[in-house]
C-alpha positions in Angstrom: -28.9 -25.6 -25.5 -30.3 -23.7 -28.5 -31.9 -25.4 -31.5 -29.5 -27.0 -33.9 -26.9 -27.6 -31.2 -28.3 -30.8 -29.8 -25.2 -32.5 -31.0 -23.1 -30.5 -28.4 -25.2 -32.0 -25.6 -25.0 -35.4 -27.2 -21.2 -35.1 -27.3 -21.0 -34.1 -23.7 -23.3 -37.0 -22.8 -20.6 -39.5 -23.8 -18.2 -40.9 -21.2 -15.4 -40.5 -20.3 -15.0 -36.8 -20.7 -11.5 -35.3 -21.2 -11.4 -32.1 -19.2 -8.9 -29.6 -18.0 -8.8 -27.7 -14.7 -11.1 -24.8 -14.4 -9.8 -21.7 -16.4 -7.4 -23.5 -18.6 -8.3 -23.0 -22.2 -10.0 -19.7 -21.6 -8.6 -16.8 -23.6 -7.5 -13.4 -22.2 -8.6 -10.4 -24.3 -5.9 -7.7 -24.4 -7.4 -5.8 -27.3 -8.3 -2.7 -25.3 -5.1 -2.8 -23.3 -3.1 -2.8 -26.6 -5.2 0.2 -27.8 -4.4 2.1 -24.6 -0.7 1.3 -24.9 -0.7 2.6 -28.4 -2.2 5.9 -27.1 0.8 6.1 -24.7 3.2 5.7 -27.6 3.9 2.1 -26.7 2.8 0.2 -29.7 2.9 -3.6 -28.9 2.3 -6.8 -30.7 1.2 -10.2 -29.2 4.3 -12.5 -29.3 2.9 -15.5 -27.5 -0.2 -16.6 -25.6 1.0 -14.7 -22.5 3.6 -12.2 -23.8 3.5 -9.0 -25.7 6.5 -7.2 -27.3 6.9 -3.4 -27.2 8.4 -1.4 -30.0 11.6 -1.0 -28.1 12.0 -4.8 -28.0 11.1 -5.3 -24.4 8.7 -8.2 -23.6 5.9 -7.9 -21.0 4.4 -11.1 -19.7 0.7 -11.2 -18.6 0.1 -13.6 -15.7 -2.4 -16.2 -16.7 -3.7 -19.5 -15.4 -2.9 -21.1 -18.7 0.1 -23.4 -18.7 2.4 -23.4 -21.7 1.3 -26.5 -23.6 4.8 -27.4 -25.0 8.3 -27.8 -23.8 9.6 -24.8 -25.8 12.0 -22.5 -24.0 10.6 -19.4 -22.4 11.7 -16.1 -23.7 12.8 -13.8 -20.9 10.4 -10.9 -20.2 11.6 -7.6 -18.9 8.2 -6.4 -17.7 5.2 -7.8 -15.8 2.0 -6.7 -17.6 -1.0 -5.9 -15.4 -4.3 -5.1 -17.1 -7.0 -5.7 -14.5 -10.6 -4.9 -15.0 -10.4 -2.6 -11.9 -7.1 -0.9 -11.1 -6.6 -0.5 -7.3 -4.5 2.0 -5.4 -2.1 -0.7 -4.4 -1.5 -1.7 -8.0 -0.8 2.0 -8.8 1.6 2.3 -5.9 3.3 -1.0 -7.0 3.7 0.4 -10.6 5.1 3.7 -9.3 7.6 2.0 -7.1 8.6 -0.9 -9.4 10.2 -0.2 -12.7 9.5 -3.6 -14.1 5.7 -3.4 -13.8 3.7 -2.3 -16.8 0.2 -1.3 -15.6 -2.7 -0.5 -18.0 -5.9 1.1 -16.7 -8.2 0.5 -19.7 -11.3 2.2 -18.3 -9.5 5.5 -17.5 -6.9 5.4 -20.3 -3.9 5.4 -18.0 -0.5 3.6 -18.3 2.4 3.3 -15.9 5.8 2.0 -17.1 9.4 2.4 -15.7 8.0 3.6 -12.4 6.1 6.6 -13.7 2.8 7.4 -15.3 3.1 7.6 -19.1 -0.5 8.3 -20.0 -3.6 9.8 -18.4 -4.5 12.3 -15.7 -2.3 11.9 -12.6 -5.2 12.2 -10.2 -5.5 9.3 -7.9 -2.8 10.3 -5.3 -3.3 14.0 -6.0 -7.0 13.6 -5.1 -5.9 11.9 -1.9 -3.3 14.4 -0.9 -5.6 17.2 0.4 -7.4 14.7 2.5 -4.2 13.4 4.1 -3.1 17.0 4.8 -6.5 17.7 6.3 -6.1 14.8 8.8 -2.5 15.9 9.5 -3.7 19.4 10.5 -6.5 17.8 12.6 -3.9 15.7 14.4 -1.7 18.7 15.1 -4.6 20.8 16.4 -6.3 18.0 18.4 -4.5 18.4 21.7 -3.0 21.9 22.0 -4.1 23.7 18.9 -1.5 25.7 16.9 -1.1 29.0 15.1 -1.2 29.2 11.3 2.5 29.9 11.2 3.3 26.8 13.4 1.3 24.6 11.0 3.3 26.0 8.1 6.5 25.6 10.0 5.8 21.9 10.5 6.3 21.4 6.8 3.1 22.3 5.1 2.5 25.1 2.6 0.3 28.0 3.4 -2.1 26.9 0.7 -2.3 23.4 2.2 -3.1 24.8 5.6 -5.8 27.1 4.2 -7.4 24.2 2.4 -7.2 21.9 5.4 -8.8 24.4 7.8 -11.6 25.0 5.2 -12.2 21.2 5.0 -12.3 20.9 8.7 -14.9 23.7 8.7 -17.0 23.7 11.8 -14.7 21.3 13.6 -12.1 24.0 14.2 -12.2 27.8 15.0 -9.6 30.6 15.4 -9.0 32.1 18.8 -6.8 34.9 20.0 -3.9 32.4 20.4 -4.3 30.3 17.3 -6.5 27.6 15.8 -7.9 24.8 17.8 -10.7 22.2 18.0 -14.1 23.9 18.4 -15.1 21.3 20.9 -12.5 20.3 23.5 -11.1 16.9 22.4 -13.5 16.9 19.5 -10.8 16.3 16.9 -9.4 13.2 18.6 -12.1 10.6 17.9 -12.6 12.1 14.4 -8.9 11.8 13.6 -8.6 8.3 15.0 -11.8 6.8 13.6 -12.2 8.7 10.3 -8.6 8.6 9.1 -8.8 6.7 5.8 -5.6 4.8 6.4 -2.1 5.4 5.1 -2.6 3.7 1.7 0.5 2.7 -0.2 2.2 -0.7 -0.2 2.3 -3.1 2.7 4.7 -6.1 2.9 5.2 -8.6 5.7 8.6 -9.9 6.9 9.9 -12.3 9.5 13.1 -12.6 11.4 14.6 -14.8 14.1 15.3 -11.6 16.1 12.9 -10.7 18.9 10.3 -8.1 17.8 11.9 -5.5 20.1 15.3 -5.9 18.3 13.5 -5.9 14.9 12.0 -2.6 15.9 15.5 -1.2 16.8 16.9 -2.2 13.4 14.1 -0.6 11.5 14.2 2.6 13.6 18.0 2.8 12.9 17.2 3.1 9.1 14.5 5.8 9.6 11.3 3.8 10.2 8.6 4.9 12.5 7.1 2.2 14.8 3.3 2.2 15.4 0.6 0.1 17.1 1.0 -1.7 20.4 4.7 -2.3 19.8 5.6 1.3 20.9 4.7 0.3 24.5 8.2 -1.1 24.5 9.7 2.2 23.5 11.4 4.3 26.2 9.5 7.3 27.5 6.1 6.2 26.2 3.5 6.0 29.0 0.3 5.8 27.1 0.1 2.0 26.8 0.4 -0.3 29.7 3.1 -2.9 29.3 1.5 -6.0 27.9 2.7 -9.0 25.9 4.2 -7.9 22.6 1.8 -8.1 19.7 2.2 -10.9 17.1 3.2 -8.3 14.5 5.3 -5.1 14.5 4.0 -2.2 12.4 6.6 0.1 10.9 6.3 3.0 8.4 9.1 3.7 6.0 9.5 6.7 3.7 12.0 5.0 1.4 12.6 1.6 0.0 14.6 -0.6 2.4 16.8 -3.7 1.7 15.1 -5.8 4.3 17.3 -8.9 3.7 20.4 -6.9 4.6 18.6 -5.9 7.9 18.1 -9.6 8.7 14.5 -10.1 7.4 13.0 -12.5 4.9 9.5 -12.5 3.4 6.8 -13.8 5.7 5.0 -16.5 3.8 2.9 -17.6 6.8 1.3 -14.2 7.3 0.8 -14.6 11.0 4.0 -13.3 12.7 6.8 -10.8 12.0 7.0 -7.3 10.8 4.5 -5.3 8.7 6.3 -2.7 6.7 4.2 0.1 5.1 5.4 2.5 2.4 2.5 4.9 2.9 0.9 7.0 0.2 0.1 9.5 3.0 3.1 11.9 3.0 2.3 13.4 6.4 3.0 10.4 8.6 6.6 11.4 9.5 5.7 15.1 9.4 3.2 14.8 12.3 5.4 12.4 14.2 8.2 15.0 14.0 5.7 17.8 15.1 4.9 15.6 18.2 8.6 15.3 18.9 8.9 11.6 18.0 11.8 10.2 16.0 11.2 6.5 16.5 7.4 6.2 16.4 4.3 7.6 14.7 2.2 10.3 16.5 -0.3 9.1 19.1 -3.3 9.4 16.8 -1.7 7.4 14.0 -0.7 4.9 16.7 -4.4 4.7 17.9 -5.5 4.2 14.3 -3.0 1.4 13.8 -4.5 -0.3 16.9 -8.0 0.2 15.5 -7.0 -1.3 12.2 -5.1 -4.3 13.6 -5.7 -7.3 11.4 -6.4 -9.6 14.4 -7.4 -7.1 17.1 -7.5 -8.9 20.5 -8.4 -7.7 24.0 -4.9 -6.2 24.5 -5.2 -4.2 21.4 -8.6 -2.9 22.3 -7.4 -2.0 25.8 -4.4 -0.3 24.4 -6.5 1.7 22.0 -8.7 2.9 24.8 -5.7 3.9 26.9 -4.2 6.0 24.1 -7.6 7.6 23.4 -8.2 8.4 27.1 -4.7 9.9 27.5 -5.2 12.1 24.4 -8.6 13.3 25.7 -7.0 14.0 29.1 -4.2 16.0 27.5 -6.7 17.9 25.3 -8.8 18.9 28.3 -5.7 19.8 30.4 -4.2 21.8 27.6 -7.4 23.8 27.0 -7.5 24.8 30.7 -3.9 25.9 30.7 -4.2 27.8 27.4 -7.2 29.7 28.6 -6.3 30.1 32.3 -9.1 28.0 33.6 -8.9 26.1 36.9 -8.0 22.5 36.5 
């Protein structure tokens, strides 16, 4: 306690003390956030301790720990205001997919509102896109290789393929019959272990239906199943049949009405379906290139096994089975392409 403030210590020394739970009474400084909003043409004023009002009349409520100290009626707010110290990729994805989220990135002067970015350079996902395309090309070259035209025909632009091959650099080379891994099977472990993950938004759901039937419903609306659950899919020999995992992993390109499909939010977080809206735009592209309509390609499946939240012995064994099968197919494919004895 500094000089002249001994009285503060004396006041605290008295008993009993009247205290509030930790955090209540603290103020939230939105000064910088309001300045960034003004740059975006969204001049706002502070209306209450947790609400700002935009020039168009809409209110945005900032989630705080502070409880409203009176019984006054709450004014409805149309927007949820997020102004964290560090903006994450998940928060950006949420703001881009939810029109009622107002996200302010103070440090980088960026604003998202109405499901779109209203201020700042749109660089986060653009920076990630070439990396995702690079791993997509690696997955398509890992087993049998491909010609440049085949890679473009899979749904990529010529510029994207050029960039991806340049990024893969010494991992790939061009032969008389197309591009392939420089080392037989050399792209497999790289693509499984080094893939940065699909990004995007993940939600967890539960249903009274068996996981196999949950998978069928999700596949019927365009989802791709991944992880150990695909061992139940017909015609998939890579994973031995084991007890179903505690959670089904599914990738969706578009927003789904999960309640209509018979799901409800999983508040326990232990069982049910994990639905991913990936930032990676190539998940379905490489699945289609592999001839799959109901599941992700084998390398994404292996990565899902590697990233399982609670990976057990069955997950580890399944991962090794998928990896071994991919290595076998790469070795056999190389021999067949180059006319070598098996």
